[in-house]
N, C-alpha and C positions, 0 to 999 in steps of 0.2 A: 246654705250655699251653691247654686247648679256650675255645671264647667262653663259655663258662659263668663262669672264672675271670676275665675282666678288669671289674675295677669300673667299674663306671659310677655314676650319680646319679640320681635322678626331679630333674625341673620343681622340685619344692620344694623337691630338695637333702638329700632322703636317699640313704644308701645303699643301692646294690642290683646287680643282677648280672643277666642273661641265665640266669644258673640258677633264679631267679623260675617262668621261664616254662617250666621242663624236664617235656617230655613236651607243651607247646603246639606247633601250628606257630606260627610265628610273621612277619608281614609289616614287616620292618622298614624305615622310612620318614625318608630327611633332608626335613623340612618349612620350609614359610617362609608370612611370614604376606602378604607385598607382591608374589604372587609373581605371572605369570600364570595356573603353574599350580596359585595355592593353591584353586582349585575342586573340587581332587582331593581336598580335605579330605574332601568330602557321601560320593563315593566310599567313602573310606577310613569312614568312620564305617557307612555300608552294608554292607561285610564284616562289621565289629565287629561290625554287628547281627547278620547273618544266619548268622555262622560264631562270634559269641565263645562260646556255648553246647556247642558240639563238639570244645571246644581249640585251639581261634583267637585268636591276639588280631594286633592292630596295632600297631604300639611306631611313636610318633611321636619323629625327633629333629631341632631347632628347628635351623636350621645356619644364620648370617651370611655365611657364605663368598662367596655368590654376589651381586652386585652392591649389601652390603646388603640383602638385602632379608626380616629376621629381624631388626629393630634393636632389639626390643621387653624390657626384664626380664621374668624369669620368671613376673612375675604379669601382665603386660600380654599374654605369651602365652596363658596359661593362659584368664584372659579370651578375649582374641578366638577360639581355638577354641573353647570350651564357646557364649561368646555368637554366636557368626556361622554354624557346622559345627555345634553340638550331641553334641561331641567328646567320647565318653566310655574311651575307649582311654586307655592310656597315655603320658605324654610324659616323655623324660631332658629332661637339662639343656643347653644352648646348648652345638652340640661342634663342633667345626672336625672335617671329614671327609678335607680334602686336606692337602698342604704341610707344611712342619716340623714343626708343632703338630697334623698331624693326632691322635687318639686311637685307641690302641691297638689299641680295636673297628675302629677303620675301615679300620687299618693290614693286619687281618687280614681283611676286610671287602672290598678291594677288589682282594685276589690274585684271587677268584673272577669267570670271563668271563661275558658276556654270552651272549646267543644265536648271535650273529657272529661268539664266538670270541675276541671283547675282554674285556681284564682294566685296571688301573691307575684311576685318578682318577675319582670321582665326577663325571658328568659336569654336573651343574645341580641344583637343588632337586627333589625327589621320585623321586630316583632307591630302584628298591627291592629288596631283598635279602629271597628267603624264608629262611627257615632251619626245618628240619627238627624234629617234636620230639627228636630226638636228640641237638640242638646242630649239627647241618651244614647249609652255607650251598648249599642247593639249585638254588636259580636268582637270577638277576640281571636285573632290570630297569628297561630305560632309563626317564628322565622320562617323556617324551614317551607311554608308553602307560599309557592311564585305566585304573585301581587294579581296574574291574569289566571291562575288554576280558575273550575267553573264554581266553586262554590262561592271562591271571594267575587268572581266578576256577581254570581246569583245573586248576592248578600248586599249589593249594591243599588243593581237596577231596584232590586225590593224598595230599597231609598229612596232613590230618587223624587224628588217633588213631583207632585201631579203636574 
């Protein structure tokens, strides 16, 4: 099984999978509306605007597992993201990223090590996984690293399709 084979749902409940993004670099991020890191939405949207027409997308995955910081319904999450941060990148349905109810996508993603060689549970909201156009996880970026940090931008640029 590849990441492309794992069934997902959009924020509005439509079936999808990462296969919809095959051939693109994807920055997959677990997001939350009421977190101290929520302003990262602005940087994520700037990345989407800067690289979206070059074979890249941000993919947001709302998660309420960290201090209940994403309590809203799908409609509330969508409205918050578009009204507050002008989010245009796709969002998936609210998903568990850790524990017994961890989504199969995150079972695979959390096998990836970060820059210090550590794998395992997602630490907090706004943990980022960069997926290559071939569907391979090439980078794991911890939550406090800003989306537009030089090392993140360099990693994205290295994965943009030719």
